[in-house]
PDB file of N, CA, C and O in Angstrom:
ATOM      1  N   MET A   1      87.052  74.127 106.273  1.00  0.00           N
ATOM      2  CA  MET A   1      85.663  74.396 107.072  1.00  0.00           C
ATOM      3  C   MET A   1      85.081  76.022 106.316  1.00  0.00           C
ATOM      4  O   MET A   1      85.709  77.020 105.963  1.00  0.00           O
ATOM      5  N   ALA A   2      84.015  75.772 106.301  1.00  0.00           N
ATOM      6  CA  ALA A   2      82.928  76.881 105.696  1.00  0.00           C
ATOM      7  C   ALA A   2      82.370  77.672 106.818  1.00  0.00           C
ATOM      8  O   ALA A   2      81.763  77.089 107.715  1.00  0.00           O
ATOM      9  N   ILE A   3      82.537  79.010 106.835  1.00  0.00           N
ATOM     10  CA  ILE A   3      81.704  79.885 108.191  1.00  0.00           C
ATOM     11  C   ILE A   3      80.058  78.757 108.185  1.00  0.00           C
ATOM     12  O   ILE A   3      79.409  78.118 107.357  1.00  0.00           O
ATOM     13  N   ILE A   4      79.995  79.127 109.944  1.00  0.00           N
ATOM     14  CA  ILE A   4      78.669  78.173 110.034  1.00  0.00           C
ATOM     15  C   ILE A   4      78.192  79.409 111.052  1.00  0.00           C
ATOM     16  O   ILE A   4      78.659  79.932 112.064  1.00  0.00           O
ATOM     17  N   ARG A   5      76.991  79.589 110.216  1.00  0.00           N
ATOM     18  CA  ARG A   5      76.129  81.243 111.459  1.00  0.00           C
ATOM     19  C   ARG A   5      75.711  80.483 112.221  1.00  0.00           C
ATOM     20  O   ARG A   5      75.890  79.275 112.063  1.00  0.00           O
ATOM     21  N   LEU A   6      74.908  81.084 113.456  1.00  0.00           N
ATOM     22  CA  LEU A   6      74.522  81.011 114.453  1.00  0.00           C
ATOM     23  C   LEU A   6      72.465  80.449 113.870  1.00  0.00           C
ATOM     24  O   LEU A   6      71.624  79.786 114.477  1.00  0.00           O
ATOM     25  N   SER A   7      72.441  80.922 112.925  1.00  0.00           N
ATOM     26  CA  SER A   7      70.785  81.059 112.471  1.00  0.00           C
ATOM     27  C   SER A   7      71.344  78.775 112.066  1.00  0.00           C
ATOM     28  O   SER A   7      70.837  77.715 112.431  1.00  0.00           O
ATOM     29  N   GLU A   8      72.390  79.090 111.310  1.00  0.00           N
ATOM     30  CA  GLU A   8      72.643  77.836 110.734  1.00  0.00           C
ATOM     31  C   GLU A   8      72.219  76.626 112.042  1.00  0.00           C
ATOM     32  O   GLU A   8      71.373  75.738 112.149  1.00  0.00           O
ATOM     33  N   LEU A   9      73.473  77.247 113.025  1.00  0.00           N
ATOM     34  CA  LEU A   9      73.336  76.171 113.857  1.00  0.00           C
ATOM     35  C   LEU A   9      71.936  75.934 114.927  1.00  0.00           C
ATOM     36  O   LEU A   9      71.871  74.869 115.542  1.00  0.00           O
ATOM     37  N   LYS A  10      71.188  76.650 115.048  1.00  0.00           N
ATOM     38  CA  LYS A  10      70.051  76.452 115.630  1.00  0.00           C
ATOM     39  C   LYS A  10      69.282  75.409 115.209  1.00  0.00           C
ATOM     40  O   LYS A  10      68.708  74.565 115.897  1.00  0.00           O
ATOM     41  N   GLN A  11      69.317  75.542 113.925  1.00  0.00           N
ATOM     42  CA  GLN A  11      68.569  74.781 112.818  1.00  0.00           C
ATOM     43  C   GLN A  11      69.123  73.575 113.265  1.00  0.00           C
ATOM     44  O   GLN A  11      68.308  73.115 114.064  1.00  0.00           O
ATOM     45  N   MET A  12      70.135  72.784 113.162  1.00  0.00           N
ATOM     46  CA  MET A  12      71.009  72.099 113.648  1.00  0.00           C
ATOM     47  C   MET A  12      70.192  71.321 114.489  1.00  0.00           C
ATOM     48  O   MET A  12      69.671  71.708 115.535  1.00  0.00           O
ATOM     49  N   SER A  13      70.080  69.850 113.818  1.00  0.00           N
ATOM     50  CA  SER A  13      69.323  68.758 115.389  1.00  0.00           C
ATOM     51  C   SER A  13      70.804  68.405 116.266  1.00  0.00           C
ATOM     52  O   SER A  13      71.897  68.260 115.719  1.00  0.00           O
ATOM     53  N   GLU A  14      70.599  68.327 117.444  1.00  0.00           N
ATOM     54  CA  GLU A  14      71.072  67.622 118.667  1.00  0.00           C
ATOM     55  C   GLU A  14      72.391  66.924 118.079  1.00  0.00           C
ATOM     56  O   GLU A  14      73.479  67.335 118.481  1.00  0.00           O
ATOM     57  N   ASP A  15      72.309  65.417 116.723  1.00  0.00           N
ATOM     58  CA  ASP A  15      73.411  64.720 116.865  1.00  0.00           C
ATOM     59  C   ASP A  15      73.823  65.311 115.463  1.00  0.00           C
ATOM     60  O   ASP A  15      74.593  64.663 114.754  1.00  0.00           O
ATOM     61  N   ALA A  16      73.329  66.525 115.050  1.00  0.00           N
ATOM     62  CA  ALA A  16      74.376  66.873 113.949  1.00  0.00           C
ATOM     63  C   ALA A  16      75.182  67.661 114.303  1.00  0.00           C
ATOM     64  O   ALA A  16      76.275  67.693 113.737  1.00  0.00           O
ATOM     65  N   LEU A  17      74.808  68.730 115.588  1.00  0.00           N
ATOM     66  CA  LEU A  17      75.552  69.745 116.341  1.00  0.00           C
ATOM     67  C   LEU A  17      76.495  68.940 116.892  1.00  0.00           C
ATOM     68  O   LEU A  17      77.603  69.452 116.727  1.00  0.00           O
ATOM     69  N   LYS A  18      76.577  67.358 117.783  1.00  0.00           N
ATOM     70  CA  LYS A  18      77.271  66.460 118.442  1.00  0.00           C
ATOM     71  C   LYS A  18      78.664  66.498 117.176  1.00  0.00           C
ATOM     72  O   LYS A  18      79.765  67.032 117.312  1.00  0.00           O
ATOM     73  N   VAL A  19      78.132  65.747 115.998  1.00  0.00           N
ATOM     74  CA  VAL A  19      78.883  65.680 114.979  1.00  0.00           C
ATOM     75  C   VAL A  19      79.851  66.847 114.153  1.00  0.00           C
ATOM     76  O   VAL A  19      80.793  66.664 113.382  1.00  0.00           O
ATOM     77  N   LYS A  20      79.415  67.726 114.490  1.00  0.00           N
ATOM     78  CA  LYS A  20      80.078  69.026 113.333  1.00  0.00           C
ATOM     79  C   LYS A  20      81.156  69.500 114.932  1.00  0.00           C
ATOM     80  O   LYS A  20      82.212  70.072 114.658  1.00  0.00           O
ATOM     81  N   LEU A  21      80.915  69.299 116.197  1.00  0.00           N
ATOM     82  CA  LEU A  21      81.417  69.785 117.393  1.00  0.00           C
ATOM     83  C   LEU A  21      82.545  68.693 117.308  1.00  0.00           C
ATOM     84  O   LEU A  21      83.593  69.310 117.498  1.00  0.00           O
ATOM     85  N   LEU A  22      82.816  67.417 117.121  1.00  0.00           N
ATOM     86  CA  LEU A  22      84.223  66.448 117.121  1.00  0.00           C
ATOM     87  C   LEU A  22      84.825  66.653 115.670  1.00  0.00           C
ATOM     88  O   LEU A  22      85.980  66.292 115.443  1.00  0.00           O
ATOM     89  N   GLU A  23      83.967  67.290 114.593  1.00  0.00           N
ATOM     90  CA  GLU A  23      85.081  67.559 112.753  1.00  0.00           C
ATOM     91  C   GLU A  23      85.876  68.862 113.037  1.00  0.00           C
ATOM     92  O   GLU A  23      86.834  69.227 112.356  1.00  0.00           O
ATOM     93  N   LEU A  24      85.172  69.803 114.564  1.00  0.00           N
ATOM     94  CA  LEU A  24      85.744  70.938 114.993  1.00  0.00           C
ATOM     95  C   LEU A  24      86.562  70.458 115.638  1.00  0.00           C
ATOM     96  O   LEU A  24      87.677  70.809 115.252  1.00  0.00           O
ATOM     97  N   ASP A  25      86.586  69.609 116.710  1.00  0.00           N
ATOM     98  CA  ASP A  25      87.751  69.321 117.271  1.00  0.00           C
ATOM     99  C   ASP A  25      89.066  68.733 116.899  1.00  0.00           C
ATOM    100  O   ASP A  25      90.154  69.186 117.256  1.00  0.00           O
ATOM    101  N   LEU A  26      88.893  67.781 116.218  1.00  0.00           N
ATOM    102  CA  LEU A  26      89.623  67.422 115.065  1.00  0.00           C
ATOM    103  C   LEU A  26      90.631  68.350 113.652  1.00  0.00           C
ATOM    104  O   LEU A  26      91.546  68.047 112.886  1.00  0.00           O
ATOM    105  N   GLU A  27      89.897  69.419 113.895  1.00  0.00           N
ATOM    106  CA  GLU A  27      90.568  70.195 112.884  1.00  0.00           C
ATOM    107  C   GLU A  27      91.306  71.076 113.765  1.00  0.00           C
ATOM    108  O   GLU A  27      92.392  71.407 113.289  1.00  0.00           O
ATOM    109  N   ILE A  28      91.060  71.524 114.835  1.00  0.00           N
ATOM    110  CA  ILE A  28      91.846  72.580 115.822  1.00  0.00           C
ATOM    111  C   ILE A  28      92.545  72.077 116.289  1.00  0.00           C
ATOM    112  O   ILE A  28      93.289  72.785 116.968  1.00  0.00           O
ATOM    113  N   ALA A  29      92.836  70.567 116.295  1.00  0.00           N
ATOM    114  CA  ALA A  29      94.001  70.208 117.098  1.00  0.00           C
ATOM    115  C   ALA A  29      95.187  69.944 116.117  1.00  0.00           C
ATOM    116  O   ALA A  29      96.369  70.267 116.235  1.00  0.00           O
ATOM    117  N   ARG A  30      94.467  69.179 114.988  1.00  0.00           N
ATOM    118  CA  ARG A  30      95.594  69.344 113.625  1.00  0.00           C
ATOM    119  C   ARG A  30      95.918  71.412 113.537  1.00  0.00           C
ATOM    120  O   ARG A  30      96.601  71.894 112.633  1.00  0.00           O
ATOM    121  N   GLU A  31      95.586  71.854 114.102  1.00  0.00           N
ATOM    122  CA  GLU A  31      95.872  73.556 113.490  1.00  0.00           C
ATOM    123  C   GLU A  31      96.378  73.950 114.640  1.00  0.00           C
ATOM    124  O   GLU A  31      96.722  75.130 114.702  1.00  0.00           O
ATOM    125  N   VAL A  32      96.619  72.799 116.243  1.00  0.00           N
ATOM    126  CA  VAL A  32      97.261  73.217 116.926  1.00  0.00           C
ATOM    127  C   VAL A  32      99.088  72.570 117.023  1.00  0.00           C
ATOM    128  O   VAL A  32     100.182  72.838 117.520  1.00  0.00           O
ATOM    129  N   GLY A  33      98.567  71.834 116.379  1.00  0.00           N
ATOM    130  CA  GLY A  33      99.824  70.903 115.909  1.00  0.00           C
ATOM    131  C   GLY A  33     100.652  71.764 115.162  1.00  0.00           C
ATOM    132  O   GLY A  33     101.831  71.876 115.498  1.00  0.00           O
ATOM    133  N   ALA A  34     100.253  72.328 114.293  1.00  0.00           N
ATOM    134  CA  ALA A  34     101.037  73.214 112.903  1.00  0.00           C
ATOM    135  C   ALA A  34     101.448  74.218 113.679  1.00  0.00           C
ATOM    136  O   ALA A  34     102.651  74.467 113.602  1.00  0.00           O
ATOM    137  N   ILE A  35     100.292  75.391 114.984  1.00  0.00           N
ATOM    138  CA  ILE A  35     101.155  76.196 114.818  1.00  0.00           C
ATOM    139  C   ILE A  35     102.315  75.766 116.004  1.00  0.00           C
ATOM    140  O   ILE A  35     103.302  76.479 115.824  1.00  0.00           O
ATOM    141  N   LYS A  36     102.552  74.680 117.347  1.00  0.00           N
ATOM    142  CA  LYS A  36     103.276  73.833 117.578  1.00  0.00           C
ATOM    143  C   LYS A  36     104.604  74.040 116.583  1.00  0.00           C
ATOM    144  O   LYS A  36     105.674  74.538 116.934  1.00  0.00           O
ATOM    145  N   LYS A  37     104.290  73.565 115.335  1.00  0.00           N
ATOM    146  CA  LYS A  37     105.559  73.241 114.457  1.00  0.00           C
ATOM    147  C   LYS A  37     105.976  74.354 114.086  1.00  0.00           C
ATOM    148  O   LYS A  37     107.020  74.711 114.632  1.00  0.00           O
ATOM    149  N   ALA A  38     105.496  75.096 113.284  1.00  0.00           N
ATOM    150  CA  ALA A  38     105.730  76.336 112.649  1.00  0.00           C
ATOM    151  C   ALA A  38     105.602  77.775 113.588  1.00  0.00           C
ATOM    152  O   ALA A  38     106.029  78.893 113.299  1.00  0.00           O
ATOM    153  N   SER A  39     104.794  77.297 114.918  1.00  0.00           N
ATOM    154  CA  SER A  39     104.926  78.659 115.548  1.00  0.00           C
ATOM    155  C   SER A  39     103.978  79.652 115.697  1.00  0.00           C
ATOM    156  O   SER A  39     103.602  80.242 116.710  1.00  0.00           O
ATOM    157  N   LYS A  40     103.662  79.747 114.598  1.00  0.00           N
ATOM    158  CA  LYS A  40     102.577  80.585 114.030  1.00  0.00           C
ATOM    159  C   LYS A  40     101.344  79.825 112.792  1.00  0.00           C
ATOM    160  O   LYS A  40     101.584  79.063 111.855  1.00  0.00           O
ATOM    161  N   PRO A  41     100.026  80.397 113.259  1.00  0.00           N
ATOM    162  CA  PRO A  41      98.974  79.395 112.379  1.00  0.00           C
ATOM    163  C   PRO A  41      98.848  79.897 110.847  1.00  0.00           C
ATOM    164  O   PRO A  41      98.723  81.062 110.470  1.00  0.00           O
ATOM    165  N   ALA A  42      98.890  79.138 110.337  1.00  0.00           N
ATOM    166  CA  ALA A  42      98.984  79.754 109.183  1.00  0.00           C
ATOM    167  C   ALA A  42      97.544  80.177 108.368  1.00  0.00           C
ATOM    168  O   ALA A  42      97.636  80.402 107.161  1.00  0.00           O
ATOM    169  N   ASN A  43      96.759  80.240 108.760  1.00  0.00           N
ATOM    170  CA  ASN A  43      95.580  81.544 108.758  1.00  0.00           C
ATOM    171  C   ASN A  43      94.860  81.480 110.385  1.00  0.00           C
ATOM    172  O   ASN A  43      94.267  80.685 111.113  1.00  0.00           O
ATOM    173  N   SER A  44      95.299  82.717 110.382  1.00  0.00           N
ATOM    174  CA  SER A  44      94.704  83.057 112.376  1.00  0.00           C
ATOM    175  C   SER A  44      93.285  83.513 112.099  1.00  0.00           C
ATOM    176  O   SER A  44      92.570  83.285 113.074  1.00  0.00           O
ATOM    177  N   GLY A  45      92.644  84.081 111.093  1.00  0.00           N
ATOM    178  CA  GLY A  45      91.048  84.146 110.877  1.00  0.00           C
ATOM    179  C   GLY A  45      90.636  82.937 111.206  1.00  0.00           C
ATOM    180  O   GLY A  45      90.022  82.892 112.272  1.00  0.00           O
ATOM    181  N   LYS A  46      90.823  81.563 110.423  1.00  0.00           N
ATOM    182  CA  LYS A  46      90.647  80.374 110.388  1.00  0.00           C
ATOM    183  C   LYS A  46      90.242  80.222 111.670  1.00  0.00           C
ATOM    184  O   LYS A  46      89.129  80.305 112.189  1.00  0.00           O
ATOM    185  N   PHE A  47      91.565  79.931 112.197  1.00  0.00           N
ATOM    186  CA  PHE A  47      91.777  79.389 113.775  1.00  0.00           C
ATOM    187  C   PHE A  47      90.812  79.987 114.069  1.00  0.00           C
ATOM    188  O   PHE A  47      89.769  79.346 113.947  1.00  0.00           O
ATOM    189  N   LYS A  48      90.689  81.421 114.569  1.00  0.00           N
ATOM    190  CA  LYS A  48      89.996  81.722 115.589  1.00  0.00           C
ATOM    191  C   LYS A  48      88.653  81.545 115.235  1.00  0.00           C
ATOM    192  O   LYS A  48      87.847  81.455 116.162  1.00  0.00           O
ATOM    193  N   GLU A  49      88.191  81.467 113.919  1.00  0.00           N
ATOM    194  CA  GLU A  49      86.408  81.702 113.717  1.00  0.00           C
ATOM    195  C   GLU A  49      86.223  80.166 114.078  1.00  0.00           C
ATOM    196  O   GLU A  49      85.036  79.970 114.336  1.00  0.00           O
ATOM    197  N   MET A  50      86.902  79.129 114.176  1.00  0.00           N
ATOM    198  CA  MET A  50      87.329  77.262 114.626  1.00  0.00           C
ATOM    199  C   MET A  50      86.407  77.484 116.064  1.00  0.00           C
ATOM    200  O   MET A  50      85.262  77.049 116.181  1.00  0.00           O
ATOM    201  N   LYS A  51      86.996  78.099 116.924  1.00  0.00           N
ATOM    202  CA  LYS A  51      87.264  78.225 118.217  1.00  0.00           C
ATOM    203  C   LYS A  51      85.748  79.154 118.099  1.00  0.00           C
ATOM    204  O   LYS A  51      84.803  78.790 118.798  1.00  0.00           O
ATOM    205  N   LYS A  52      85.659  79.866 117.553  1.00  0.00           N
ATOM    206  CA  LYS A  52      84.263  80.782 117.844  1.00  0.00           C
ATOM    207  C   LYS A  52      82.993  79.675 117.408  1.00  0.00           C
ATOM    208  O   LYS A  52      81.936  79.685 118.038  1.00  0.00           O
ATOM    209  N   VAL A  53      83.209  78.810 116.359  1.00  0.00           N
ATOM    210  CA  VAL A  53      82.093  78.314 116.235  1.00  0.00           C
ATOM    211  C   VAL A  53      81.960  76.733 117.338  1.00  0.00           C
ATOM    212  O   VAL A  53      80.923  76.109 117.563  1.00  0.00           O
ATOM    213  N   ARG A  54      83.265  76.440 117.824  1.00  0.00           N
ATOM    214  CA  ARG A  54      83.042  75.347 118.875  1.00  0.00           C
ATOM    215  C   ARG A  54      82.365  75.774 119.981  1.00  0.00           C
ATOM    216  O   ARG A  54      81.774  74.960 120.690  1.00  0.00           O
ATOM    217  N   ALA A  55      82.372  77.092 120.255  1.00  0.00           N
ATOM    218  CA  ALA A  55      82.228  77.990 121.874  1.00  0.00           C
ATOM    219  C   ALA A  55      80.677  77.787 121.351  1.00  0.00           C
ATOM    220  O   ALA A  55      80.051  76.840 121.828  1.00  0.00           O
ATOM    221  N   ARG A  56      80.000  78.695 120.331  1.00  0.00           N
ATOM    222  CA  ARG A  56      78.572  78.584 119.984  1.00  0.00           C
ATOM    223  C   ARG A  56      77.609  77.204 120.341  1.00  0.00           C
ATOM    224  O   ARG A  56      76.564  77.189 120.992  1.00  0.00           O
ATOM    225  N   ILE A  57      78.499  75.756 119.525  1.00  0.00           N
ATOM    226  CA  ILE A  57      77.779  74.858 119.301  1.00  0.00           C
ATOM    227  C   ILE A  57      77.930  74.150 120.668  1.00  0.00           C
ATOM    228  O   ILE A  57      77.134  73.250 120.933  1.00  0.00           O
ATOM    229  N   LYS A  58      79.282  74.627 121.913  1.00  0.00           N
ATOM    230  CA  LYS A  58      78.792  74.127 123.209  1.00  0.00           C
ATOM    231  C   LYS A  58      77.783  74.367 123.514  1.00  0.00           C
ATOM    232  O   LYS A  58      76.949  73.480 123.693  1.00  0.00           O
ATOM    233  N   THR A  59      77.433  76.070 123.730  1.00  0.00           N
ATOM    234  CA  THR A  59      76.341  76.644 124.458  1.00  0.00           C
ATOM    235  C   THR A  59      74.862  76.494 123.478  1.00  0.00           C
ATOM    236  O   THR A  59      73.876  76.983 124.029  1.00  0.00           O
ATOM    237  N   LEU A  60      74.699  76.079 122.557  1.00  0.00           N
ATOM    238  CA  LEU A  60      73.919  75.742 121.944  1.00  0.00           C
ATOM    239  C   LEU A  60      73.190  74.482 122.801  1.00  0.00           C
ATOM    240  O   LEU A  60      72.069  74.555 123.305  1.00  0.00           O
ATOM    241  N   LEU A  61      74.016  73.400 122.844  1.00  0.00           N
ATOM    242  CA  LEU A  61      74.006  72.365 123.361  1.00  0.00           C
ATOM    243  C   LEU A  61      73.105  72.234 124.995  1.00  0.00           C
ATOM    244  O   LEU A  61      72.011  71.803 125.360  1.00  0.00           O
ATOM    245  N   GLY A  62      74.635  73.060 125.822  1.00  0.00           N
ATOM    246  CA  GLY A  62      74.093  74.011 126.995  1.00  0.00           C
ATOM    247  C   GLY A  62      73.001  73.775 127.142  1.00  0.00           C
ATOM    248  O   GLY A  62      72.588  73.040 128.039  1.00  0.00           O
ATOM    249  N   GLN A  63      72.236  74.385 126.235  1.00  0.00           N
ATOM    250  CA  GLN A  63      70.844  75.149 126.186  1.00  0.00           C
ATOM    251  C   GLN A  63      70.194  74.281 126.014  1.00  0.00           C
ATOM    252  O   GLN A  63      69.178  74.230 126.707  1.00  0.00           O
ATOM    253  N   ARG A  64      70.401  73.354 125.181  1.00  0.00           N
ATOM    254  CA  ARG A  64      68.959  71.957 125.289  1.00  0.00           C
ATOM    255  C   ARG A  64      69.362  71.243 126.260  1.00  0.00           C
ATOM    256  O   ARG A  64      69.122  70.036 126.284  1.00  0.00           O
ATOM    257  N   GLY A  65      69.808  71.646 126.893  1.00  0.00           N
ATOM    258  CA  GLY A  65      70.009  70.497 128.271  1.00  0.00           C
ATOM    259  C   GLY A  65      71.281  69.121 128.213  1.00  0.00           C
ATOM    260  O   GLY A  65      71.603  68.414 129.168  1.00  0.00           O
ATOM    261  N   ILE A  66      71.694  69.066 127.141  1.00  0.00           N
ATOM    262  CA  ILE A  66      72.228  68.077 126.535  1.00  0.00           C
ATOM    263  C   ILE A  66      74.212  68.234 126.948  1.00  0.00           C
ATOM    264  O   ILE A  66      74.891  69.183 126.554  1.00  0.00           O
ATOM    265  N   GLU A  67      74.611  67.378 127.562  1.00  0.00           N
ATOM    266  CA  GLU A  67      76.050  67.343 128.174  1.00  0.00           C
ATOM    267  C   GLU A  67      76.684  67.136 126.809  1.00  0.00           C
ATOM    268  O   GLU A  67      76.231  66.607 125.793  1.00  0.00           O
ATOM    269  N   VAL A  68      78.226  67.877 127.149  1.00  0.00           N
ATOM    270  CA  VAL A  68      79.060  67.649 125.873  1.00  0.00           C
ATOM    271  C   VAL A  68      80.078  66.737 126.625  1.00  0.00           C
ATOM    272  O   VAL A  68      81.030  66.244 126.020  1.00  0.00           O
TER     273      VAL A  68
END
């Protein structure tokens, strides 16, 4: 997953944000499984960034009045 900037997220439509949120949730779930298996993430910076982007998307959807 490439780093997504806030300005790029603001330009995305609600449907695109929801799709990106689902993709991130799946990727985070895979990473959590790998963490449980190996007890530490392969790339902790990527994992942290994915969680931040997911929070940003949820915040933007909330500000637009859309239930997540």
